[in-house]
C-alpha positions as CSV (number, residue, x, y, z in Angstrom):
1,M,140.3,-4.3,82.9
2,T,141.5,-0.9,84.2
3,V,138.9,1.9,83.9
4,V,140.0,5.5,84.9
5,V,137.0,7.7,85.6
6,Q,137.4,11.6,85.0
7,W,134.8,13.4,87.2
8,I,133.6,16.6,86.5
9,D,132.5,19.2,89.2
10,A,128.3,19.6,88.6
11,A,128.6,23.3,89.7
12,D,131.2,23.9,86.6
13,E,129.6,21.7,83.5
14,L,126.7,19.6,83.1
15,P,126.6,16.4,80.6
16,D,125.0,16.2,77.3
17,N,121.0,15.7,77.5
18,G,120.1,12.3,77.4
19,S,123.3,10.9,78.5
20,G,123.7,8.0,81.0
21,V,126.3,9.3,83.6
22,L,127.8,8.1,87.0
23,G,126.6,10.7,89.8
24,A,128.1,11.1,92.8
25,V,125.3,12.4,95.4
26,A,126.0,13.8,98.8
27,G,123.3,13.7,101.5
28,R,122.5,12.7,105.0
29,Y,120.4,9.9,106.3
30,A,119.0,11.5,109.5
31,K,120.5,14.0,112.0
32,G,123.2,13.0,114.0
33,P,126.7,12.4,113.7
34,G,127.7,9.5,111.2
35,S,124.4,9.9,108.8
36,D,126.4,11.9,106.3
37,F,126.8,10.0,102.8
38,W,128.6,10.6,99.6
39,V,127.7,7.6,97.1
40,V,127.9,7.0,93.2
41,L,124.8,6.0,91.4
42,P,124.0,5.2,87.9
43,M,121.7,7.9,86.6
44,R,120.4,10.0,83.3
45,F,120.7,13.8,82.9
46,L,117.9,15.5,81.4
47,A,117.5,19.1,80.3
48,H,113.8,18.9,81.0
49,H,112.1,16.3,82.9
50,V,108.2,16.1,83.8
51,R,108.2,13.8,87.0
52,E,105.3,11.4,87.0
53,P,102.9,11.3,88.4
54,D,102.8,14.8,90.3
55,G,103.8,16.3,86.6
56,R,106.5,18.7,88.7
57,E,109.0,20.2,85.9
58,F,112.6,20.0,86.2
59,H,115.5,21.4,84.6
60,D,119.3,20.3,84.2
61,C,118.6,17.4,86.7
62,F,119.9,13.9,87.1
63,V,117.4,11.2,87.3
64,D,118.2,7.7,89.0
65,R,116.6,4.2,88.1
66,G,114.0,4.8,91.0
67,A,112.9,7.5,89.1
68,V,114.5,10.0,91.9
69,V,115.2,13.5,90.5
70,R,118.4,15.0,91.8
71,L,119.8,18.7,91.0
72,P,123.3,19.8,90.6
73,Y,124.8,20.4,94.1
74,S,125.0,24.0,94.8
75,A,124.2,26.4,97.8
76,A,121.3,27.4,95.8
77,H,120.1,23.8,95.6
78,A,121.2,22.7,99.1
79,A,118.2,23.4,101.0
80,P,115.4,22.1,98.7
81,N,117.4,19.3,97.5
82,P,119.6,18.3,100.1
83,E,120.7,14.8,97.9
84,G,122.5,16.7,95.2
85,V,125.1,15.6,92.7
86,T,128.1,17.0,93.3
87,H,130.1,15.5,90.5
88,W,129.4,13.3,87.5
89,A,131.3,11.1,85.1
90,Y,130.4,9.5,81.4
91,L,129.7,5.8,81.7
92,P,132.7,3.7,80.4
93,A,132.3,1.7,77.2
94,L,131.5,-1.9,77.5
95,P,134.0,-4.6,77.6
96,G,135.4,-4.9,74.0
97,A,133.3,-1.9,72.7
98,V,133.3,1.7,72.1
99,A,129.8,2.3,73.2
100,N,128.5,2.5,77.1
101,H,125.0,0.9,75.8
102,L,123.7,-1.2,73.1
103,V,120.5,-2.5,72.0
104,G,118.9,-4.9,69.5
105,H,120.5,-6.9,67.2
106,T,124.4,-5.6,68.3
107,V,123.7,-7.0,71.7
108,A,124.4,-10.7,71.1
109,P,127.5,-10.5,68.5
110,S,129.1,-8.1,71.2
111,L,128.8,-10.2,74.1
112,Q,130.2,-13.2,72.3
113,A,133.3,-11.1,71.3
114,A,133.6,-10.1,74.8
115,F,133.7,-13.5,76.3
116,G,135.7,-14.6,73.4
117,L,133.2,-16.8,71.4
118,L,133.5,-15.0,68.1
């Protein structure tokens, strides 16, 4: 299978609220040469998010699987949030499907179809 990903600059446009996306995150592990990174992580975009357990509110943020909140990368966000999302892309569709996530009674038949069992 071949998938083409369309990356969108987070400074230009943000995803739909609640969307699962891939986020390109730029940051630095520690001071010194060779410690910069740029990595792709699955995350969800939220127009409004209240972080547990401290109750801090965020707007237009990306939240990864570990509940780490990341803001769209920009000069304004670079200092308070050095691990900003530079670009994002909608998740590709599941194999043989038109959706990027399935739940409930549609999962088993979709998996069977993807493996050619139907």
